C-alpha positions as CSV (number, residue, x, y, z in Angstrom):
1,M,-4.2,-181.0,-257.0
2,K,-7.7,-180.3,-258.0
3,T,-8.6,-176.4,-259.1
4,N,-11.1,-175.8,-255.9
5,K,-8.1,-176.9,-253.7
6,I,-5.9,-174.2,-255.4
7,I,-8.9,-171.8,-255.1
8,F,-9.2,-172.3,-251.6
9,F,-5.6,-171.9,-250.7
10,I,-5.8,-168.7,-252.4
11,F,-8.7,-167.6,-250.9
12,L,-7.2,-168.2,-247.5
13,L,-4.0,-166.7,-248.3
14,V,-6.2,-163.3,-248.9
15,I,-8.4,-163.8,-245.8
16,N,-5.2,-164.4,-243.9
17,L,-3.5,-161.2,-245.1
18,S,-6.5,-159.1,-244.9
19,F,-6.9,-160.3,-241.2
20,V,-3.1,-159.6,-240.4
21,R,-3.3,-155.9,-241.9
22,F,-7.0,-155.1,-240.6
23,F,-6.5,-156.4,-236.7
24,E,-2.7,-155.7,-236.8
25,L,-1.8,-159.1,-235.3
26,G,2.0,-158.2,-235.4
27,L,2.5,-160.9,-237.9
28,S,4.5,-160.0,-241.1
29,Y,3.8,-160.6,-244.4
30,T,6.7,-162.8,-244.8
31,Q,5.6,-165.0,-241.9
32,V,2.3,-165.2,-243.3
33,L,3.4,-166.4,-246.6
34,T,6.3,-168.4,-245.5
35,T,3.1,-170.3,-243.6
36,H,1.0,-170.8,-246.4
37,A,3.7,-171.9,-248.8
38,F,4.8,-174.7,-246.3
39,L,1.2,-175.8,-245.7
40,F,0.7,-175.3,-249.4
41,S,3.7,-177.8,-250.1
42,V,3.0,-180.4,-247.4
43,F,-0.4,-180.9,-248.3
44,F,0.2,-181.3,-251.9
45,F,3.0,-183.7,-251.7
46,T,1.1,-185.9,-249.1
47,N,-2.2,-185.8,-251.4
48,A,0.3,-186.9,-254.3
49,L,1.7,-189.7,-251.9
50,Q,-1.8,-190.7,-250.9
51,A,-3.1,-190.7,-254.4
52,S,0.0,-193.0,-255.6
53,F,-0.6,-195.3,-252.4
54,V,-4.4,-195.6,-253.0
55,Q,-3.2,-196.4,-257.2
56,K,-1.5,-199.5,-256.0
57,K,-3.6,-200.7,-253.0
58,P,-7.1,-200.5,-252.0
59,Q,-7.8,-197.7,-249.6
60,Q,-6.7,-198.7,-246.2
61,P,-7.1,-196.5,-243.0
62,I,-3.6,-197.3,-241.9
63,I,-2.5,-195.4,-245.1
64,S,-4.6,-192.3,-244.3
65,L,-3.8,-192.1,-240.6
66,S,0.0,-192.7,-241.5
67,I,0.1,-189.4,-244.0
68,N,-1.6,-187.4,-241.3
69,F,0.8,-188.3,-238.8
70,F,3.5,-187.6,-241.3
71,R,1.7,-184.1,-242.0
72,I,1.6,-183.3,-238.0
73,I,5.6,-184.3,-237.8
74,L,6.3,-182.0,-240.8
75,C,4.5,-179.1,-239.0
76,I,6.1,-179.7,-235.6
77,I,9.5,-179.7,-237.4
78,F,8.7,-176.5,-239.4
79,L,7.1,-174.7,-236.1
80,F,10.3,-175.5,-234.2
81,L,13.0,-174.6,-236.5
82,S,10.9,-170.9,-237.0
83,F,11.3,-170.7,-233.5
84,L,14.8,-171.3,-233.4
85,Q,15.5,-169.0,-235.9
86,S,13.4,-166.0,-233.9
87,K,14.6,-164.5,-230.3
88,H,10.7,-164.9,-228.9
89,A,7.9,-167.3,-229.7
90,E,4.7,-165.4,-230.7
91,K,1.2,-166.9,-229.5
92,T,-0.1,-165.3,-232.5
93,Y,2.2,-166.9,-234.9
94,I,1.1,-170.4,-233.4
95,Y,-2.7,-169.3,-233.6
96,N,-2.5,-168.2,-237.1
97,F,-0.3,-171.1,-238.1
98,F,-2.9,-173.7,-236.5
99,F,-6.1,-171.7,-237.8
100,I,-4.7,-172.1,-241.4
101,Y,-3.7,-175.9,-240.9
102,F,-7.0,-176.8,-239.4
103,S,-9.1,-174.7,-242.0
104,I,-7.1,-176.6,-244.6
105,L,-7.7,-180.0,-243.0
106,F,-11.3,-179.3,-242.7
107,H,-11.5,-178.4,-246.3
108,D,-9.7,-181.6,-247.0
109,I,-11.9,-183.7,-245.1
110,F,-15.0,-182.3,-246.5
111,L,-14.0,-182.6,-250.2
112,R,-13.2,-186.0,-249.4
113,F,-16.7,-186.8,-247.8
114,K,-18.4,-184.7,-250.6
115,N,-16.7,-187.0,-253.3
116,K,-17.2,-190.0,-251.5
117,N,-20.9,-189.5,-251.5
118,K,-21.2,-188.8,-255.6
């Protein structure tokens, strides 16, 4: 994983922790850190998986779609397991999770588009 992606993950974590503290969203730091650690590992491993597929075969859209589908399934499982552990489902936790997920996804797509144009 390139350093600009790692810097983006750290930046996003700092921003998220700041928002949780400043706006008193009712989320614990543990929840935020767990979400970020999970999403970091999902994107790290799926990017590595995609890179290994690209080295073996030319880039095909089905590979990218399959990996994104795999990410979605992993995120659904993560949210489901986190709701089984807690007594009540918080809307704030869901909104926070998807805000982080889509921010990372947007950054990933933007970097791919930027690198493709070089």
